[in-house]
C-alpha positions as CSV (number, residue, x, y, z in Angstrom):
1,X,85.6,81.4,91.7
2,X,87.2,79.4,88.9
3,X,84.5,80.7,86.5
4,X,85.2,84.2,87.7
5,X,88.9,83.9,86.8
6,X,87.9,82.9,83.3
7,X,85.9,86.1,83.0
8,X,89.0,88.2,83.7
9,X,87.6,91.1,81.7
10,X,84.7,91.4,84.2
11,X,87.1,91.0,87.1
12,X,89.4,93.7,85.6
13,X,86.5,96.1,85.5
14,X,85.5,95.3,89.0
15,X,89.1,95.9,90.3
16,X,89.4,99.1,88.3
17,X,86.2,100.4,89.9
18,X,87.3,99.3,93.4
19,X,90.7,100.9,93.0
20,X,89.0,104.2,91.7
21,X,86.8,104.3,94.8
22,X,89.6,103.5,97.1
23,X,91.9,106.2,95.5
24,X,89.1,108.8,95.9
25,X,88.8,108.0,99.6
26,X,92.6,108.0,100.0
27,X,92.9,111.4,98.4
28,X,90.1,112.8,100.5
29,X,91.8,111.5,103.6
30,X,95.0,113.4,102.8
31,X,93.1,116.7,102.8
32,X,92.2,118.9,105.9
33,X,90.2,122.0,106.8
34,X,91.8,125.2,108.0
35,X,89.6,128.2,108.7
36,X,86.7,126.7,106.9
37,X,88.6,125.9,103.7
38,X,89.6,122.4,102.6
39,X,93.2,122.1,101.6
40,X,94.8,119.4,99.5
41,X,98.6,119.0,100.1
42,X,101.1,116.6,98.6
43,X,103.9,114.7,100.3
44,X,106.4,117.4,101.3
45,X,109.0,116.4,98.7
46,X,106.4,116.7,96.0
47,X,105.5,120.2,97.4
48,X,109.1,121.2,96.7
49,X,108.4,120.4,93.0
50,X,105.2,122.4,93.3
51,X,107.1,125.4,94.6
52,X,109.4,125.3,91.5
53,X,106.3,125.0,89.3
54,X,104.6,127.9,91.1
55,X,107.6,130.2,90.6
56,X,108.0,129.1,87.0
57,X,104.4,130.1,86.2
58,X,104.8,133.4,88.2
59,X,107.7,134.3,86.0
60,X,110.4,133.9,88.6
61,X,112.1,131.0,86.8
62,X,112.5,127.4,87.6
63,X,113.7,128.1,91.2
64,X,112.8,127.7,94.8
65,X,113.7,131.3,95.7
66,X,113.5,134.0,93.1
67,X,117.0,135.0,92.0
68,X,118.6,131.8,93.4
69,X,119.3,129.2,90.7
70,X,119.6,125.8,92.5
71,X,118.1,122.6,91.0
72,X,116.5,121.1,94.2
73,X,114.3,118.7,92.2
74,X,115.1,115.5,90.2
75,X,111.8,115.3,88.3
76,X,111.8,117.9,85.5
77,X,109.0,116.5,83.5
78,X,106.8,116.2,86.6
79,X,107.6,119.8,87.5
80,X,106.6,121.0,84.1
81,X,103.3,119.1,84.4
82,X,102.7,120.7,87.8
83,X,103.4,124.1,86.2
84,X,100.7,123.4,83.6
85,X,98.3,122.7,86.5
86,X,99.1,126.1,87.9
87,X,97.8,127.7,84.7
88,X,94.3,126.5,85.5
89,X,91.8,128.7,87.3
90,X,92.1,126.7,90.5
91,X,92.8,128.0,94.0
92,X,96.1,127.3,95.7
93,X,94.3,125.2,98.2
94,X,93.0,122.8,95.5
95,X,95.8,122.6,92.9
96,X,97.4,119.6,94.6
97,X,94.1,117.7,94.1
98,X,94.7,117.9,90.3
99,X,98.1,116.2,90.8
100,X,96.6,113.6,93.0
101,X,93.8,112.8,90.6
102,X,96.4,112.5,87.8
103,X,98.4,110.1,89.9
104,X,95.3,108.0,90.4
105,X,94.5,107.9,86.7
106,X,98.1,106.8,85.9
107,X,97.9,104.0,88.4
108,X,94.5,103.0,87.1
109,X,95.7,102.7,83.5
110,X,98.8,100.9,84.8
111,X,96.6,98.1,85.9
112,X,95.5,97.5,82.3
113,X,99.1,97.0,81.3
114,X,99.9,94.9,84.3
115,X,97.2,92.5,83.0
116,X,98.7,92.6,79.5
117,X,102.2,91.7,80.9
118,X,100.8,88.9,83.1
119,X,98.9,87.3,80.3
120,X,102.0,87.4,78.1
121,X,104.4,85.8,80.6
122,X,101.9,83.2,81.9
123,X,100.6,81.7,78.6
124,X,97.3,83.6,79.1
125,X,96.7,82.4,82.6
126,X,93.6,84.3,83.9
127,X,94.4,83.5,87.5
128,X,97.9,85.0,87.2
129,X,96.5,88.1,85.5
130,X,93.8,88.7,88.2
131,X,96.2,88.1,91.0
132,X,98.8,90.5,89.5
133,X,96.2,93.2,89.1
134,X,94.8,92.7,92.6
135,X,98.2,92.8,94.4
136,X,99.3,95.9,92.4
137,X,96.1,97.8,92.9
138,X,96.1,97.5,96.6
139,X,99.7,97.7,97.5
140,X,99.8,100.6,99.9
141,X,103.4,101.9,99.3
142,X,102.6,102.3,95.6
143,X,99.3,103.9,96.3
144,X,100.9,106.3,98.8
145,X,103.7,107.5,96.6
146,X,101.4,107.7,93.6
147,X,98.5,109.5,95.2
148,X,100.6,111.9,97.4
149,X,101.9,113.6,94.4
150,X,105.2,111.9,93.8
151,X,106.3,111.1,90.2
152,X,106.1,107.4,91.1
153,X,102.7,107.1,89.4
154,X,103.9,108.1,85.9
155,X,107.1,106.2,86.4
156,X,105.1,103.0,87.1
157,X,102.9,103.5,84.1
158,X,105.8,104.2,81.7
159,X,107.8,101.2,83.0
160,X,104.8,98.9,82.6
161,X,104.2,100.0,79.0
162,X,107.9,99.7,78.2
163,X,108.1,96.2,79.6
164,X,105.0,95.1,77.7
165,X,106.3,96.5,74.5
166,X,109.7,95.0,75.1
167,X,108.2,91.5,75.5
168,X,106.2,91.9,72.3
169,X,109.3,93.0,70.4
170,X,111.3,90.0,71.6
171,X,108.6,87.6,70.6
172,X,107.9,89.3,67.3
173,X,111.6,89.8,66.5
174,X,110.9,93.5,65.7
175,X,113.1,96.4,66.7
176,X,111.3,98.4,69.5
177,X,112.2,102.0,68.8
178,X,109.2,103.1,70.9
179,X,110.6,101.4,74.0
180,X,113.8,103.5,73.9
181,X,111.8,106.7,73.6
182,X,109.5,105.6,76.5
183,X,112.5,104.8,78.7
184,X,114.1,108.1,77.5
185,X,111.1,110.1,78.5
186,X,111.2,108.3,81.9
187,X,114.7,109.9,82.5
188,X,112.9,113.2,82.1
189,X,110.6,112.1,84.9
190,X,113.6,111.1,87.0
191,X,117.2,111.2,85.9
192,X,117.9,107.9,87.7
193,X,115.6,106.1,85.3
194,X,118.7,105.7,83.3
195,X,119.3,102.6,85.4
196,X,116.3,100.6,83.9
197,X,117.1,102.1,80.5
198,X,120.6,100.6,80.6
199,X,119.3,97.3,81.9
200,X,116.6,96.8,79.2
201,X,119.0,98.1,76.5
202,X,121.6,95.5,77.4
203,X,119.0,92.8,77.7
204,X,117.7,93.5,74.2
205,X,121.1,93.4,72.7
206,X,121.7,90.0,74.4
207,X,118.4,88.4,73.4
208,X,118.1,89.9,69.9
209,X,121.6,89.2,68.4
210,X,120.4,89.8,64.8
211,X,119.5,93.4,65.7
212,X,122.4,94.0,68.1
213,X,124.0,96.7,66.0
214,X,120.8,98.5,65.6
215,X,120.1,98.3,69.3
216,X,123.6,99.5,70.1
217,X,123.3,102.6,67.9
218,X,119.7,103.6,68.5
219,X,119.7,102.8,72.2
220,X,122.9,104.7,72.8
221,X,121.8,107.7,70.7
222,X,118.4,108.1,72.4
223,X,120.0,107.7,75.9
224,X,122.6,110.3,75.0
225,X,119.9,112.6,73.6
226,X,117.8,112.6,76.7
227,X,120.5,112.7,79.3
228,X,122.7,115.1,77.3
229,X,119.9,117.6,76.8
230,X,119.1,117.6,80.5
231,X,122.8,118.0,81.3
232,X,123.2,120.9,78.8
233,X,120.2,122.7,80.3
234,X,121.4,122.2,83.8
235,X,124.9,123.5,83.0
236,X,123.5,126.6,81.3
237,X,120.6,127.4,83.7
238,X,122.0,126.2,87.1
239,X,125.8,126.0,86.4
240,X,125.9,122.4,87.8
241,X,126.7,119.1,86.1
242,X,124.2,117.2,88.3
243,X,121.2,118.1,90.4
244,X,121.8,119.7,93.8
245,X,120.2,116.6,95.4
246,X,123.0,114.4,94.0
247,X,125.6,116.4,95.9
248,X,123.4,116.4,99.0
249,X,122.7,112.7,99.1
250,X,125.7,111.1,97.3
251,X,128.7,113.1,98.5
252,X,130.5,113.6,101.8
253,X,129.8,110.1,103.2
254,X,131.8,106.9,103.0
255,X,130.4,104.8,100.2
256,X,130.8,101.5,102.1
257,X,128.8,102.8,105.0
258,X,126.1,104.1,102.6
259,X,125.9,100.6,101.1
260,X,125.7,98.8,104.4
261,X,122.7,101.0,105.3
262,X,121.2,100.2,101.8
263,X,121.6,96.5,102.6
264,X,120.1,96.9,106.0
265,X,116.9,98.6,104.7
266,X,116.7,96.2,101.7
267,X,116.8,93.2,104.1
268,X,114.0,94.8,106.2
269,X,112.0,95.2,103.1
270,X,112.5,91.5,102.3
271,X,111.4,90.6,105.8
272,X,108.4,92.7,105.3
273,X,107.5,90.9,102.2
274,X,108.4,87.6,103.9
275,X,111.4,85.8,102.5
276,X,109.3,82.8,101.4
277,X,107.2,85.1,99.2
278,X,110.3,86.8,97.9
279,X,111.7,83.4,96.9
280,X,108.5,82.4,95.0
281,X,109.4,84.4,91.9
282,X,112.8,82.6,91.9
283,X,110.7,79.4,91.5
284,X,109.0,80.9,88.4
285,X,112.4,81.7,86.9
286,X,114.3,78.4,87.8
287,X,111.5,75.9,87.0
288,X,110.0,77.7,84.1
289,X,112.5,80.2,82.7
290,X,111.4,82.3,79.8
291,X,112.9,85.5,78.4
292,X,110.0,87.7,79.4
293,X,110.2,86.5,83.0
294,X,113.9,87.1,82.9
295,X,113.2,90.7,81.8
296,X,110.8,91.2,84.7
297,X,113.4,89.9,87.2
298,X,116.0,92.1,85.6
299,X,114.1,95.4,86.1
300,X,113.1,94.4,89.7
301,X,116.6,93.3,90.6
302,X,118.3,96.4,89.1
303,X,116.1,98.7,91.2
304,X,116.8,96.8,94.3
305,X,120.5,97.0,93.6
306,X,120.2,100.8,92.9
307,X,118.3,101.2,96.2
308,X,121.1,99.4,98.0
309,X,123.8,101.5,96.3
310,X,122.2,104.9,97.2
311,X,121.7,103.8,100.8
312,X,117.9,103.4,100.6
313,X,115.4,106.2,101.0
314,X,114.8,108.6,103.9
315,X,111.4,107.1,104.6
316,X,112.2,103.4,104.7
317,X,111.0,103.1,108.3
318,X,107.4,103.8,107.1
319,X,107.2,100.2,105.8
320,X,107.0,98.5,102.4
321,X,109.0,99.4,99.3
322,X,110.7,102.8,99.0
323,X,110.3,105.1,96.0
324,X,113.2,103.5,94.2
325,X,111.5,100.0,94.2
326,X,107.8,100.8,94.3
327,X,107.4,101.5,90.6
328,X,108.7,98.0,89.6
329,X,106.6,96.2,92.2
330,X,104.0,95.4,89.5
331,X,106.6,93.3,87.7
332,X,107.5,91.6,91.0
333,X,103.8,90.8,91.6
334,X,103.5,89.2,88.1
335,X,106.5,87.0,88.8
336,X,105.0,86.1,92.2
337,X,101.7,85.2,90.7
338,X,103.5,83.0,88.1
339,X,105.4,81.3,90.9
340,X,102.2,80.7,93.0
341,X,100.5,79.3,89.9
342,X,103.3,76.8,89.6
343,X,102.8,75.9,93.2
344,X,99.1,75.6,92.7
345,X,99.7,73.1,89.8
346,X,102.1,71.1,92.0
347,X,99.6,71.0,94.9
348,X,96.8,70.0,92.6
349,X,98.7,67.1,91.1
350,X,99.9,66.0,94.6
351,X,96.3,66.1,96.1
352,X,94.9,64.2,93.1
353,X,97.3,61.3,93.9
354,X,96.0,61.0,97.4
355,X,93.2,58.5,97.6
356,X,90.8,60.5,99.8
357,X,91.3,63.8,98.0
358,X,87.5,63.7,97.3
359,X,86.8,64.4,101.0
360,X,85.7,67.9,102.0
361,X,89.1,69.2,103.1
362,X,90.8,67.9,100.0
363,X,88.2,69.6,97.7
364,X,88.7,73.0,99.5
365,X,92.4,72.7,99.2
366,X,92.2,71.9,95.6
367,X,89.7,74.7,94.8
368,X,90.8,77.6,96.9
369,X,94.5,77.3,97.9
370,X,95.7,79.8,95.1
371,X,93.2,82.4,96.3
372,X,94.3,81.8,99.9
373,X,98.0,82.3,99.0
374,X,97.2,85.6,97.1
375,X,95.2,86.9,100.0
376,X,97.9,85.9,102.4
377,X,100.5,87.7,100.2
378,X,98.3,90.8,100.1
379,X,98.1,90.9,103.9
380,X,101.8,90.2,104.3
381,X,102.9,92.9,101.8
382,X,100.9,95.5,103.6
383,X,101.7,94.4,107.1
384,X,104.5,96.7,108.3
385,X,105.3,98.6,111.5
386,X,105.2,102.0,109.8
387,X,102.5,104.2,108.3
388,X,102.5,102.1,105.1
389,X,100.7,99.2,106.7
390,X,97.4,97.5,107.0
391,X,96.2,100.1,109.5
392,X,97.0,102.7,106.9
393,X,95.4,100.7,104.1
394,X,92.2,100.4,106.1
395,X,92.3,104.1,107.1
396,X,92.5,103.3,110.8
397,X,95.4,105.8,110.7
398,X,95.7,108.8,108.4
399,X,97.9,108.5,105.3
400,X,101.6,109.2,105.8
401,X,102.5,112.7,106.9
402,X,99.1,114.3,106.7
403,X,99.3,115.8,110.1
404,X,102.8,117.2,109.3
405,X,101.3,118.7,106.1
406,X,98.5,120.3,108.0
407,X,101.0,121.8,110.5
408,X,103.1,123.1,107.6
409,X,100.2,124.8,105.9
410,X,99.0,126.4,109.2
411,X,102.5,127.7,109.9
412,X,102.7,129.0,106.3
413,X,99.4,130.9,106.5
414,X,100.4,132.5,109.8
415,X,103.8,133.6,108.5
416,X,102.1,134.9,105.4
417,X,100.0,137.2,107.6
418,X,102.8,138.5,109.8
419,X,105.8,138.9,107.3
420,X,106.4,140.8,104.1
421,X,106.7,138.9,100.8
422,X,110.5,139.3,100.9
423,X,110.9,137.8,104.3
424,X,113.3,134.8,104.6
425,X,112.2,131.9,106.8
426,X,114.3,129.0,108.0
427,X,112.7,125.5,107.8
428,X,113.5,121.8,107.4
429,X,110.2,120.7,105.7
430,X,111.0,122.6,102.6
431,X,107.9,121.9,100.5
432,X,104.5,122.8,101.8
433,X,105.6,125.8,103.9
434,X,107.3,127.8,101.1
435,X,104.6,126.9,98.7
436,X,101.7,128.1,100.8
437,X,103.5,131.0,102.5
438,X,105.1,132.3,99.3
439,X,108.1,133.4,101.3
440,X,111.8,133.0,100.7
441,X,113.3,129.9,102.2
442,X,116.5,129.0,104.1
443,X,116.5,125.3,103.6
444,X,118.3,124.0,106.7
445,X,118.8,120.5,105.2
446,X,120.2,121.8,101.9
447,X,118.0,120.3,99.3
448,X,117.7,123.8,97.8
449,X,120.9,125.2,99.1
450,X,124.2,124.7,97.2
451,X,126.4,125.4,100.1
452,X,124.9,122.9,102.5
453,X,124.6,120.3,99.8
454,X,128.4,120.3,99.3
455,X,129.4,119.9,103.0
456,X,130.2,116.7,104.7
457,X,127.5,114.6,106.2
458,X,127.3,113.8,109.9
459,X,128.1,110.3,110.8
460,X,127.2,107.9,113.7
461,X,129.6,106.2,116.0
462,X,130.5,102.6,116.7
463,X,128.3,99.9,115.1
464,X,125.6,102.6,114.6
465,X,127.6,103.8,111.6
466,X,126.5,100.7,109.6
467,X,122.9,101.9,109.5
468,X,123.2,105.6,110.4
469,X,123.0,106.9,106.9
470,X,119.8,109.0,106.3
471,X,119.8,110.4,102.8
472,X,119.1,114.1,102.6
473,X,119.1,114.6,106.4
474,X,122.7,114.5,107.4
475,X,124.0,117.9,106.1
476,X,123.3,121.0,108.2
477,X,125.2,123.9,109.5
478,X,123.5,126.3,112.0
479,X,126.4,128.7,111.8
480,X,125.7,129.1,108.1
481,X,121.9,128.8,108.1
482,X,121.2,131.0,111.1
483,X,124.5,132.9,111.8
484,X,125.4,133.9,108.2
485,X,122.1,133.9,106.4
486,X,120.2,135.5,109.3
487,X,116.7,134.5,108.4
488,X,113.9,136.8,109.5
489,X,112.1,133.9,111.2
490,X,113.0,130.4,112.2
491,X,110.2,127.8,112.6
492,X,112.1,124.5,112.6
493,X,115.5,123.2,113.7
494,X,117.5,120.1,112.9
495,X,120.1,118.2,115.0
496,X,121.0,119.1,118.5
497,X,119.4,122.3,119.6
498,X,122.6,123.3,121.5
499,X,124.3,123.8,118.1
500,X,121.7,126.4,117.1
501,X,121.3,128.2,120.4
502,X,124.3,130.7,120.0
503,X,122.7,132.0,116.8
504,X,119.1,132.2,118.1
505,X,118.9,133.2,121.7
506,X,119.4,136.9,122.3
507,X,118.8,137.5,118.6
508,X,115.2,136.2,118.1
509,X,112.0,136.7,120.1
510,X,109.8,133.7,120.8
511,X,106.2,133.8,119.5
512,X,104.0,131.0,120.7
513,X,100.8,130.2,118.7
514,X,98.8,127.1,119.3
515,X,101.7,125.6,121.3
516,X,104.1,126.1,118.4
517,X,107.1,128.3,118.8
518,X,108.1,130.8,116.1
519,X,111.4,132.7,116.4
520,X,111.2,136.2,115.0
521,X,114.4,138.1,114.4
522,X,114.7,141.2,116.6
523,X,114.7,144.4,114.6
524,X,113.6,142.8,111.3
525,X,111.5,145.2,109.3
526,X,110.0,142.2,107.5
527,X,108.1,141.1,110.6
528,X,104.9,143.2,110.3
529,X,102.2,141.8,112.6
530,X,102.4,144.8,114.9
531,X,101.6,147.1,112.0
532,X,98.3,145.5,111.2
533,X,97.0,144.1,114.5
534,X,96.1,145.4,117.9
535,X,97.0,142.1,119.4
536,X,99.8,139.6,118.6
537,X,98.8,136.4,116.7
538,X,99.4,134.6,120.0
539,X,96.9,136.9,121.8
540,X,94.4,136.5,119.1
541,X,94.2,132.8,119.5
542,X,93.6,133.0,123.3
């Protein structure tokens, strides 16, 4: 095994091949067959971006619903890439596969840069490099977000390249203009990438005093250029200063209660990692501090603080790191490997002082304990109670939300058959359904609705308030969504059903298909199944 570590180039190739094979199986597992055709579908939030891309290519503008300018996405560069994919001669059922393959390629290339970073910060330690690559390659939260269509894959790659280039610049004493452009581009991927931009910018000014003025001017100019251009476009096109999702998730809720929930999910994340493993990188910093390691700790720490500040993510109960932290986990794994390497050196020196270290047990401890700790870490990091766990990693259970995606697509295909193209349908899962149904949407939870996004959030009671916050899922108003907008069909509800009943019962007719209830508005001319079928869809399935 020691010889294998020395041949890290061979190990890298092996890990790249293994990751590629695993990614191919993972992507296939996210697909499903409906009426004899295999569909590929992304995580629902990514499908919202796909809907914007679809409308953009169709000439309807960068919108969810044609004629309604609401910025329900926070990843403009990713949306533009998705739009480019829609220009290819690929069926709607398969376009998501292109995005998933792209995500796999980004994560694959990222492993190469993880190796470069690990070698730089560990004095060319092969064991640290191999361990960092292995932990990054098979960390399920990163795999899940990257391969289910979220922009996490390109965020991760850009961050790794930027960190690598920053370390080289510090050591060479050269001004890293390319780093600022990389980090600026990342704000086009997600606007909140301004957080790591600011962190690295300040870090560079601190550790390169001779170039401080240049860093101040160029760093500030490029950040203003990228953020300013997005803001100007948003004001002109959407009439808003910030994306609609900012108003949805960051307004109308007490900030202290949001932060207490952020602390709660962060602590659960640390427990999932195991506090001892979380402290190992601290060992690498305290016992062997070096500027490059400080940089890694900075980017990881900032994202954790950001996750706490925004109250965590909506999917934290699935296990592992959320989307705000996942893309800097490679930097965490490098620090972890450095810390474990220091522990290995300590154990080795200690064992050698013991007289009988030549016995069989001593030899095994001396030879394999680093590998054992890495495998133990791998198991721990993927051992959660949610979907992002060892059972998910081993495909004992399907990847996250695949069944919900299938249901959304089946609902979409049905409603596409029985409604006119201008029908308006109320939903909570606002991604896959509008994309595959190509129908107008009433977004009950407000990600694509300016009115809902600016209302107050619901809150819990008593001690529940401290952890009640659930970003993007606490603003809804049945009186507005059903009573005022009067959708032609309702296929999902949110909150207590009693709130919605006055606006549904007596005004909508129930249609049951495959044990799923659809509510069709009485008298709506946009419900057309009776014009084309001798039986209702429900009767056809019997």
